[in-house]
PDB file with SEQRES, HELIX, SHEET and CRYST1 records, atoms N, CA, C and O in Angstrom:
SEQRES   1 A   64  UNK UNK UNK UNK UNK UNK UNK UNK UNK UNK UNK UNK UNK          
SEQRES   2 A   64  UNK UNK UNK UNK UNK UNK UNK UNK UNK UNK UNK UNK UNK          
SEQRES   3 A   64  UNK UNK UNK UNK UNK UNK UNK UNK UNK UNK UNK UNK UNK          
SEQRES   4 A   64  UNK UNK UNK UNK UNK UNK UNK UNK UNK UNK UNK UNK UNK          
SEQRES   5 A   64  UNK UNK UNK UNK UNK UNK UNK UNK UNK UNK UNK UNK              
HELIX    1 AA1 UNK A    3  UNK A   30  1                                  28    
HELIX    2 AA2 UNK A   34  UNK A   43  1                                  10    
HELIX    3 AA3 UNK A   47  UNK A   51  1                                   5    
HELIX    4 AA4 UNK A   52  UNK A   56  3                                   5    
CRYST1    1.000    1.000    1.000  90.00  90.00  90.00 P 1           1          
ATOM      1  N   UNK A   1     -29.846  -9.706 -54.297  1.00  0.00           N  
ATOM      2  CA  UNK A   1     -31.120 -10.397 -54.157  1.00  0.00           C  
ATOM      3  C   UNK A   1     -32.264  -9.392 -54.273  1.00  0.00           C  
ATOM      4  O   UNK A   1     -32.178  -8.252 -53.817  1.00  0.00           O  
ATOM      5  N   UNK A   2     -33.314  -9.857 -54.890  1.00  0.00           N  
ATOM      6  CA  UNK A   2     -34.485  -8.995 -55.026  1.00  0.00           C  
ATOM      7  C   UNK A   2     -35.382  -9.153 -53.805  1.00  0.00           C  
ATOM      8  O   UNK A   2     -35.182 -10.038 -52.973  1.00  0.00           O  
ATOM      9  N   UNK A   3     -36.354  -8.293 -53.722  1.00  0.00           N  
ATOM     10  CA  UNK A   3     -37.296  -8.322 -52.597  1.00  0.00           C  
ATOM     11  C   UNK A   3     -38.090  -9.625 -52.599  1.00  0.00           C  
ATOM     12  O   UNK A   3     -38.369 -10.187 -51.540  1.00  0.00           O  
ATOM     13  N   UNK A   4     -38.454 -10.105 -53.792  1.00  0.00           N  
ATOM     14  CA  UNK A   4     -39.220 -11.353 -53.881  1.00  0.00           C  
ATOM     15  C   UNK A   4     -38.431 -12.529 -53.335  1.00  0.00           C  
ATOM     16  O   UNK A   4     -38.985 -13.396 -52.658  1.00  0.00           O  
ATOM     17  N   UNK A   5     -37.132 -12.559 -53.630  1.00  0.00           N  
ATOM     18  CA  UNK A   5     -36.296 -13.639 -53.112  1.00  0.00           C  
ATOM     19  C   UNK A   5     -36.161 -13.556 -51.596  1.00  0.00           C  
ATOM     20  O   UNK A   5     -36.138 -14.583 -50.918  1.00  0.00           O  
ATOM     21  N   UNK A   6     -36.071 -12.353 -51.068  1.00  0.00           N  
ATOM     22  CA  UNK A   6     -35.954 -12.179 -49.623  1.00  0.00           C  
ATOM     23  C   UNK A   6     -37.219 -12.625 -48.891  1.00  0.00           C  
ATOM     24  O   UNK A   6     -37.155 -13.041 -47.734  1.00  0.00           O  
ATOM     25  N   UNK A   7     -38.344 -12.541 -49.553  1.00  0.00           N  
ATOM     26  CA  UNK A   7     -39.600 -12.994 -48.958  1.00  0.00           C  
ATOM     27  C   UNK A   7     -39.788 -14.487 -49.185  1.00  0.00           C  
ATOM     28  O   UNK A   7     -40.287 -15.186 -48.302  1.00  0.00           O  
ATOM     29  N   UNK A   8     -39.401 -14.982 -50.342  1.00  0.00           N  
ATOM     30  CA  UNK A   8     -39.630 -16.373 -50.718  1.00  0.00           C  
ATOM     31  C   UNK A   8     -38.786 -17.361 -49.911  1.00  0.00           C  
ATOM     32  O   UNK A   8     -39.274 -18.429 -49.541  1.00  0.00           O  
ATOM     33  N   UNK A   9     -37.548 -17.023 -49.640  1.00  0.00           N  
ATOM     34  CA  UNK A   9     -36.656 -17.957 -48.939  1.00  0.00           C  
ATOM     35  C   UNK A   9     -37.162 -18.282 -47.533  1.00  0.00           C  
ATOM     36  O   UNK A   9     -37.247 -19.464 -47.199  1.00  0.00           O  
ATOM     37  N   UNK A  10     -37.505 -17.302 -46.688  1.00  0.00           N  
ATOM     38  CA  UNK A  10     -38.046 -17.658 -45.370  1.00  0.00           C  
ATOM     39  C   UNK A  10     -39.377 -18.403 -45.446  1.00  0.00           C  
ATOM     40  O   UNK A  10     -39.655 -19.266 -44.613  1.00  0.00           O  
ATOM     41  N   UNK A  11     -40.201 -18.071 -46.443  1.00  0.00           N  
ATOM     42  CA  UNK A  11     -41.482 -18.754 -46.600  1.00  0.00           C  
ATOM     43  C   UNK A  11     -41.269 -20.234 -46.913  1.00  0.00           C  
ATOM     44  O   UNK A  11     -41.932 -21.093 -46.333  1.00  0.00           O  
ATOM     45  N   UNK A  12     -40.360 -20.529 -47.813  1.00  0.00           N  
ATOM     46  CA  UNK A  12     -40.051 -21.922 -48.149  1.00  0.00           C  
ATOM     47  C   UNK A  12     -39.462 -22.644 -46.946  1.00  0.00           C  
ATOM     48  O   UNK A  12     -39.781 -23.808 -46.707  1.00  0.00           O  
ATOM     49  N   UNK A  13     -38.612 -21.970 -46.192  1.00  0.00           N  
ATOM     50  CA  UNK A  13     -38.019 -22.581 -44.995  1.00  0.00           C  
ATOM     51  C   UNK A  13     -39.095 -22.937 -43.972  1.00  0.00           C  
ATOM     52  O   UNK A  13     -39.045 -24.013 -43.376  1.00  0.00           O  
ATOM     53  N   UNK A  14     -40.052 -22.062 -43.763  1.00  0.00           N  
ATOM     54  CA  UNK A  14     -41.136 -22.335 -42.812  1.00  0.00           C  
ATOM     55  C   UNK A  14     -41.986 -23.512 -43.290  1.00  0.00           C  
ATOM     56  O   UNK A  14     -42.375 -24.356 -42.483  1.00  0.00           O  
ATOM     57  N   UNK A  15     -42.278 -23.579 -44.582  1.00  0.00           N  
ATOM     58  CA  UNK A  15     -43.070 -24.683 -45.120  1.00  0.00           C  
ATOM     59  C   UNK A  15     -42.346 -26.011 -44.935  1.00  0.00           C  
ATOM     60  O   UNK A  15     -42.955 -26.998 -44.522  1.00  0.00           O  
ATOM     61  N   UNK A  16     -41.048 -26.043 -45.239  1.00  0.00           N  
ATOM     62  CA  UNK A  16     -40.284 -27.286 -45.102  1.00  0.00           C  
ATOM     63  C   UNK A  16     -40.159 -27.728 -43.650  1.00  0.00           C  
ATOM     64  O   UNK A  16     -40.261 -28.920 -43.360  1.00  0.00           O  
ATOM     65  N   UNK A  17     -39.943 -26.799 -42.744  1.00  0.00           N  
ATOM     66  CA  UNK A  17     -39.828 -27.154 -41.320  1.00  0.00           C  
ATOM     67  C   UNK A  17     -41.165 -27.640 -40.778  1.00  0.00           C  
ATOM     68  O   UNK A  17     -41.203 -28.595 -40.003  1.00  0.00           O  
ATOM     69  N   UNK A  18     -42.264 -27.001 -41.173  1.00  0.00           N  
ATOM     70  CA  UNK A  18     -43.587 -27.438 -40.724  1.00  0.00           C  
ATOM     71  C   UNK A  18     -43.906 -28.837 -41.251  1.00  0.00           C  
ATOM     72  O   UNK A  18     -44.414 -29.679 -40.510  1.00  0.00           O  
ATOM     73  N   UNK A  19     -43.609 -29.086 -42.526  1.00  0.00           N  
ATOM     74  CA  UNK A  19     -43.843 -30.402 -43.109  1.00  0.00           C  
ATOM     75  C   UNK A  19     -42.999 -31.465 -42.417  1.00  0.00           C  
ATOM     76  O   UNK A  19     -43.494 -32.545 -42.097  1.00  0.00           O  
ATOM     77  N   UNK A  20     -41.733 -31.160 -42.188  1.00  0.00           N  
ATOM     78  CA  UNK A  20     -40.839 -32.112 -41.545  1.00  0.00           C  
ATOM     79  C   UNK A  20     -41.295 -32.429 -40.124  1.00  0.00           C  
ATOM     80  O   UNK A  20     -41.249 -33.582 -39.695  1.00  0.00           O  
ATOM     81  N   UNK A  21     -41.729 -31.415 -39.404  1.00  0.00           N  
ATOM     82  CA  UNK A  21     -42.208 -31.622 -38.035  1.00  0.00           C  
ATOM     83  C   UNK A  21     -43.457 -32.490 -38.018  1.00  0.00           C  
ATOM     84  O   UNK A  21     -43.576 -33.394 -37.191  1.00  0.00           O  
ATOM     85  N   UNK A  22     -44.389 -32.220 -38.927  1.00  0.00           N  
ATOM     86  CA  UNK A  22     -45.600 -33.036 -39.002  1.00  0.00           C  
ATOM     87  C   UNK A  22     -45.260 -34.492 -39.298  1.00  0.00           C  
ATOM     88  O   UNK A  22     -45.754 -35.400 -38.629  1.00  0.00           O  
ATOM     89  N   UNK A  23     -44.405 -34.712 -40.315  1.00  0.00           N  
ATOM     90  CA  UNK A  23     -44.055 -36.082 -40.691  1.00  0.00           C  
ATOM     91  C   UNK A  23     -43.340 -36.795 -39.556  1.00  0.00           C  
ATOM     92  O   UNK A  23     -43.629 -37.959 -39.282  1.00  0.00           O  
ATOM     93  N   UNK A  24     -42.414 -36.120 -38.892  1.00  0.00           N  
ATOM     94  CA  UNK A  24     -41.661 -36.715 -37.789  1.00  0.00           C  
ATOM     95  C   UNK A  24     -42.593 -37.126 -36.649  1.00  0.00           C  
ATOM     96  O   UNK A  24     -42.542 -38.262 -36.177  1.00  0.00           O  
ATOM     97  N   UNK A  25     -43.438 -36.201 -36.212  1.00  0.00           N  
ATOM     98  CA  UNK A  25     -44.311 -36.487 -35.067  1.00  0.00           C  
ATOM     99  C   UNK A  25     -45.365 -37.541 -35.393  1.00  0.00           C  
ATOM    100  O   UNK A  25     -45.643 -38.411 -34.567  1.00  0.00           O  
ATOM    101  N   UNK A  26     -45.950 -37.475 -36.574  1.00  0.00           N  
ATOM    102  CA  UNK A  26     -46.984 -38.436 -36.931  1.00  0.00           C  
ATOM    103  C   UNK A  26     -46.393 -39.832 -37.138  1.00  0.00           C  
ATOM    104  O   UNK A  26     -46.992 -40.826 -36.728  1.00  0.00           O  
ATOM    105  N   UNK A  27     -45.229 -39.908 -37.769  1.00  0.00           N  
ATOM    106  CA  UNK A  27     -44.594 -41.211 -37.970  1.00  0.00           C  
ATOM    107  C   UNK A  27     -44.176 -41.820 -36.639  1.00  0.00           C  
ATOM    108  O   UNK A  27     -44.284 -43.033 -36.458  1.00  0.00           O  
ATOM    109  N   UNK A  28     -43.702 -41.008 -35.709  1.00  0.00           N  
ATOM    110  CA  UNK A  28     -43.318 -41.523 -34.394  1.00  0.00           C  
ATOM    111  C   UNK A  28     -44.546 -42.020 -33.630  1.00  0.00           C  
ATOM    112  O   UNK A  28     -44.489 -43.049 -32.957  1.00  0.00           O  
ATOM    113  N   UNK A  29     -45.642 -41.294 -33.735  1.00  0.00           N  
ATOM    114  CA  UNK A  29     -46.873 -41.683 -33.049  1.00  0.00           C  
ATOM    115  C   UNK A  29     -47.415 -43.001 -33.590  1.00  0.00           C  
ATOM    116  O   UNK A  29     -47.983 -43.794 -32.839  1.00  0.00           O  
ATOM    117  N   UNK A  30     -47.244 -43.237 -34.878  1.00  0.00           N  
ATOM    118  CA  UNK A  30     -47.793 -44.438 -35.512  1.00  0.00           C  
ATOM    119  C   UNK A  30     -46.796 -45.583 -35.648  1.00  0.00           C  
ATOM    120  O   UNK A  30     -47.127 -46.626 -36.211  1.00  0.00           O  
ATOM    121  N   UNK A  31     -45.580 -45.400 -35.139  1.00  0.00           N  
ATOM    122  CA  UNK A  31     -44.610 -46.482 -35.120  1.00  0.00           C  
ATOM    123  C   UNK A  31     -43.870 -46.710 -36.428  1.00  0.00           C  
ATOM    124  O   UNK A  31     -43.418 -47.823 -36.698  1.00  0.00           O  
ATOM    125  N   UNK A  32     -43.743 -45.679 -37.238  1.00  0.00           N  
ATOM    126  CA  UNK A  32     -43.006 -45.794 -38.496  1.00  0.00           C  
ATOM    127  C   UNK A  32     -41.597 -45.243 -38.307  1.00  0.00           C  
ATOM    128  O   UNK A  32     -41.251 -44.783 -37.219  1.00  0.00           O  
ATOM    129  N   UNK A  33     -40.798 -45.288 -39.343  1.00  0.00           N  
ATOM    130  CA  UNK A  33     -39.421 -44.804 -39.289  1.00  0.00           C  
ATOM    131  C   UNK A  33     -39.432 -43.277 -39.262  1.00  0.00           C  
ATOM    132  O   UNK A  33     -39.350 -42.643 -40.314  1.00  0.00           O  
ATOM    133  N   UNK A  34     -39.533 -42.684 -38.084  1.00  0.00           N  
ATOM    134  CA  UNK A  34     -39.775 -41.254 -37.966  1.00  0.00           C  
ATOM    135  C   UNK A  34     -38.582 -40.395 -38.349  1.00  0.00           C  
ATOM    136  O   UNK A  34     -38.774 -39.301 -38.879  1.00  0.00           O  
ATOM    137  N   UNK A  35     -37.360 -40.844 -38.102  1.00  0.00           N  
ATOM    138  CA  UNK A  35     -36.198 -40.048 -38.503  1.00  0.00           C  
ATOM    139  C   UNK A  35     -36.115 -39.920 -40.021  1.00  0.00           C  
ATOM    140  O   UNK A  35     -35.807 -38.850 -40.547  1.00  0.00           O  
ATOM    141  N   UNK A  36     -36.389 -40.999 -40.704  1.00  0.00           N  
ATOM    142  CA  UNK A  36     -36.373 -40.965 -42.163  1.00  0.00           C  
ATOM    143  C   UNK A  36     -37.383 -39.957 -42.690  1.00  0.00           C  
ATOM    144  O   UNK A  36     -37.052 -39.137 -43.547  1.00  0.00           O  
ATOM    145  N   UNK A  37     -38.615 -40.010 -42.185  1.00  0.00           N  
ATOM    146  CA  UNK A  37     -39.650 -39.116 -42.679  1.00  0.00           C  
ATOM    147  C   UNK A  37     -39.376 -37.665 -42.307  1.00  0.00           C  
ATOM    148  O   UNK A  37     -39.692 -36.757 -43.076  1.00  0.00           O  
ATOM    149  N   UNK A  38     -38.794 -37.440 -41.142  1.00  0.00           N  
ATOM    150  CA  UNK A  38     -38.438 -36.071 -40.761  1.00  0.00           C  
ATOM    151  C   UNK A  38     -37.382 -35.474 -41.663  1.00  0.00           C  
ATOM    152  O   UNK A  38     -37.478 -34.311 -42.056  1.00  0.00           O  
ATOM    153  N   UNK A  39     -36.372 -36.266 -41.995  1.00  0.00           N  
ATOM    154  CA  UNK A  39     -35.303 -35.769 -42.863  1.00  0.00           C  
ATOM    155  C   UNK A  39     -35.796 -35.601 -44.297  1.00  0.00           C  
ATOM    156  O   UNK A  39     -35.485 -34.605 -44.951  1.00  0.00           O  
ATOM    157  N   UNK A  40     -36.557 -36.565 -44.780  1.00  0.00           N  
ATOM    158  CA  UNK A  40     -37.096 -36.451 -46.143  1.00  0.00           C  
ATOM    159  C   UNK A  40     -38.014 -35.234 -46.250  1.00  0.00           C  
ATOM    160  O   UNK A  40     -38.066 -34.590 -47.297  1.00  0.00           O  
ATOM    161  N   UNK A  41     -38.730 -34.919 -45.187  1.00  0.00           N  
ATOM    162  CA  UNK A  41     -39.612 -33.759 -45.198  1.00  0.00           C  
ATOM    163  C   UNK A  41     -38.870 -32.442 -45.293  1.00  0.00           C  
ATOM    164  O   UNK A  41     -39.450 -31.437 -45.704  1.00  0.00           O  
ATOM    165  N   UNK A  42     -37.589 -32.425 -44.919  1.00  0.00           N  
ATOM    166  CA  UNK A  42     -36.796 -31.203 -45.025  1.00  0.00           C  
ATOM    167  C   UNK A  42     -36.256 -30.965 -46.432  1.00  0.00           C  
ATOM    168  O   UNK A  42     -35.827 -29.856 -46.751  1.00  0.00           O  
ATOM    169  N   UNK A  43     -36.275 -31.976 -47.255  1.00  0.00           N  
ATOM    170  CA  UNK A  43     -35.630 -31.880 -48.558  1.00  0.00           C  
ATOM    171  C   UNK A  43     -36.500 -31.175 -49.590  1.00  0.00           C  
ATOM    172  O   UNK A  43     -36.024 -30.288 -50.298  1.00  0.00           O  
ATOM    173  N   UNK A  44     -37.762 -31.558 -49.680  1.00  0.00           N  
ATOM    174  CA  UNK A  44     -38.639 -30.955 -50.690  1.00  0.00           C  
ATOM    175  C   UNK A  44     -40.078 -30.989 -50.201  1.00  0.00           C  
ATOM    176  O   UNK A  44     -40.408 -31.686 -49.242  1.00  0.00           O  
ATOM    177  N   UNK A  45     -40.924 -30.230 -50.873  1.00  0.00           N  
ATOM    178  CA  UNK A  45     -42.340 -30.209 -50.540  1.00  0.00           C  
ATOM    179  C   UNK A  45     -43.114 -30.215 -51.846  1.00  0.00           C  
ATOM    180  O   UNK A  45     -42.591 -29.712 -52.840  1.00  0.00           O  
ATOM    181  N   UNK A  46     -44.270 -30.727 -51.908  1.00  0.00           N  
ATOM    182  CA  UNK A  46     -45.098 -31.464 -50.971  1.00  0.00           C  
ATOM    183  C   UNK A  46     -45.041 -32.976 -51.160  1.00  0.00           C  
ATOM    184  O   UNK A  46     -45.802 -33.696 -50.514  1.00  0.00           O  
ATOM    185  N   UNK A  47     -44.163 -33.478 -52.025  1.00  0.00           N  
ATOM    186  CA  UNK A  47     -44.149 -34.902 -52.348  1.00  0.00           C  
ATOM    187  C   UNK A  47     -43.951 -35.818 -51.138  1.00  0.00           C  
ATOM    188  O   UNK A  47     -44.641 -36.833 -51.054  1.00  0.00           O  
ATOM    189  N   UNK A  48     -43.051 -35.522 -50.196  1.00  0.00           N  
ATOM    190  CA  UNK A  48     -42.931 -36.430 -49.046  1.00  0.00           C  
ATOM    191  C   UNK A  48     -44.227 -36.566 -48.251  1.00  0.00           C  
ATOM    192  O   UNK A  48     -44.553 -37.654 -47.776  1.00  0.00           O  
ATOM    193  N   UNK A  49     -44.959 -35.477 -48.104  1.00  0.00           N  
ATOM    194  CA  UNK A  49     -46.228 -35.545 -47.380  1.00  0.00           C  
ATOM    195  C   UNK A  49     -47.245 -36.393 -48.133  1.00  0.00           C  
ATOM    196  O   UNK A  49     -47.971 -37.185 -47.531  1.00  0.00           O  
ATOM    197  N   UNK A  50     -47.292 -36.225 -49.443  1.00  0.00           N  
ATOM    198  CA  UNK A  50     -48.232 -37.016 -50.243  1.00  0.00           C  
ATOM    199  C   UNK A  50     -47.882 -38.504 -50.196  1.00  0.00           C  
ATOM    200  O   UNK A  50     -48.771 -39.339 -50.021  1.00  0.00           O  
ATOM    201  N   UNK A  51     -46.613 -38.844 -50.348  1.00  0.00           N  
ATOM    202  CA  UNK A  51     -46.199 -40.242 -50.273  1.00  0.00           C  
ATOM    203  C   UNK A  51     -46.493 -40.834 -48.901  1.00  0.00           C  
ATOM    204  O   UNK A  51     -46.957 -41.969 -48.797  1.00  0.00           O  
ATOM    205  N   UNK A  52     -46.223 -40.065 -47.852  1.00  0.00           N  
ATOM    206  CA  UNK A  52     -46.478 -40.546 -46.498  1.00  0.00           C  
ATOM    207  C   UNK A  52     -47.966 -40.834 -46.295  1.00  0.00           C  
ATOM    208  O   UNK A  52     -48.335 -41.889 -45.779  1.00  0.00           O  
ATOM    209  N   UNK A  53     -48.806 -39.900 -46.698  1.00  0.00           N  
ATOM    210  CA  UNK A  53     -50.245 -40.076 -46.496  1.00  0.00           C  
ATOM    211  C   UNK A  53     -50.822 -41.189 -47.363  1.00  0.00           C  
ATOM    212  O   UNK A  53     -51.703 -41.925 -46.917  1.00  0.00           O  
ATOM    213  N   UNK A  54     -50.340 -41.320 -48.589  1.00  0.00           N  
ATOM    214  CA  UNK A  54     -50.903 -42.325 -49.498  1.00  0.00           C  
ATOM    215  C   UNK A  54     -50.360 -43.728 -49.257  1.00  0.00           C  
ATOM    216  O   UNK A  54     -51.128 -44.690 -49.285  1.00  0.00           O  
ATOM    217  N   UNK A  55     -49.060 -43.869 -49.022  1.00  0.00           N  
ATOM    218  CA  UNK A  55     -48.458 -45.196 -48.977  1.00  0.00           C  
ATOM    219  C   UNK A  55     -48.143 -45.699 -47.567  1.00  0.00           C  
ATOM    220  O   UNK A  55     -48.140 -46.910 -47.342  1.00  0.00           O  
ATOM    221  N   UNK A  56     -47.884 -44.818 -46.628  1.00  0.00           N  
ATOM    222  CA  UNK A  56     -47.572 -45.256 -45.264  1.00  0.00           C  
ATOM    223  C   UNK A  56     -48.832 -45.286 -44.414  1.00  0.00           C  
ATOM    224  O   UNK A  56     -49.130 -46.295 -43.774  1.00  0.00           O  
ATOM    225  N   UNK A  57     -49.572 -44.186 -44.407  1.00  0.00           N  
ATOM    226  CA  UNK A  57     -50.811 -44.153 -43.620  1.00  0.00           C  
ATOM    227  C   UNK A  57     -51.977 -44.752 -44.357  1.00  0.00           C  
ATOM    228  O   UNK A  57     -52.965 -45.141 -43.733  1.00  0.00           O  
ATOM    229  N   UNK A  58     -51.893 -44.840 -45.674  1.00  0.00           N  
ATOM    230  CA  UNK A  58     -52.929 -45.434 -46.522  1.00  0.00           C  
ATOM    231  C   UNK A  58     -54.294 -44.812 -46.244  1.00  0.00           C  
ATOM    232  O   UNK A  58     -55.223 -45.480 -45.791  1.00  0.00           O  
ATOM    233  N   UNK A  59     -54.388 -43.512 -46.529  1.00  0.00           N  
ATOM    234  CA  UNK A  59     -55.623 -42.798 -46.215  1.00  0.00           C  
ATOM    235  C   UNK A  59     -56.777 -43.182 -47.131  1.00  0.00           C  
ATOM    236  O   UNK A  59     -57.935 -42.905 -46.817  1.00  0.00           O  
ATOM    237  N   UNK A  60     -56.474 -43.816 -48.259  1.00  0.00           N  
ATOM    238  CA  UNK A  60     -57.545 -44.238 -49.174  1.00  0.00           C  
ATOM    239  C   UNK A  60     -57.690 -45.758 -49.123  1.00  0.00           C  
ATOM    240  O   UNK A  60     -57.520 -46.432 -50.139  1.00  0.00           O  
ATOM    241  N   UNK A  61     -57.998 -46.290 -47.967  1.00  0.00           N  
ATOM    242  CA  UNK A  61     -58.200 -47.724 -47.832  1.00  0.00           C  
ATOM    243  C   UNK A  61     -59.538 -48.107 -48.444  1.00  0.00           C  
ATOM    244  O   UNK A  61     -60.498 -47.337 -48.408  1.00  0.00           O  
ATOM    245  N   UNK A  62     -59.586 -49.301 -49.001  1.00  0.00           N  
ATOM    246  CA  UNK A  62     -60.860 -49.797 -49.501  1.00  0.00           C  
ATOM    247  C   UNK A  62     -61.664 -50.358 -48.339  1.00  0.00           C  
ATOM    248  O   UNK A  62     -61.136 -51.094 -47.505  1.00  0.00           O  
ATOM    249  N   UNK A  63     -62.928 -50.010 -48.290  1.00  0.00           N  
ATOM    250  CA  UNK A  63     -63.780 -50.480 -47.213  1.00  0.00           C  
ATOM    251  C   UNK A  63     -64.409 -51.792 -47.608  1.00  0.00           C  
ATOM    252  O   UNK A  63     -64.834 -51.974 -48.749  1.00  0.00           O  
ATOM    253  N   UNK A  64     -64.467 -52.693 -46.674  1.00  0.00           N  
ATOM    254  CA  UNK A  64     -65.034 -54.028 -46.927  1.00  0.00           C  
ATOM    255  C   UNK A  64     -66.459 -54.126 -46.433  1.00  0.00           C  
ATOM    256  O   UNK A  64     -67.087 -55.177 -46.565  1.00  0.00           O  
TER     257      UNK A  64                                                      
END                                                                             
């Protein structure tokens, strides 16, 4: 393994764990399926966070 790989792997792990923790806690607070979002957040980044914010929390609601 090269030095870049040794630095990149822990960095990616920290990003995935932070994303998963955010999704899990926020989904639990708002009454959504929190286990699903926590596990999906561990798989890849940043798509689960974007989907959660856009489609579950609906951050771009139209104002009436």
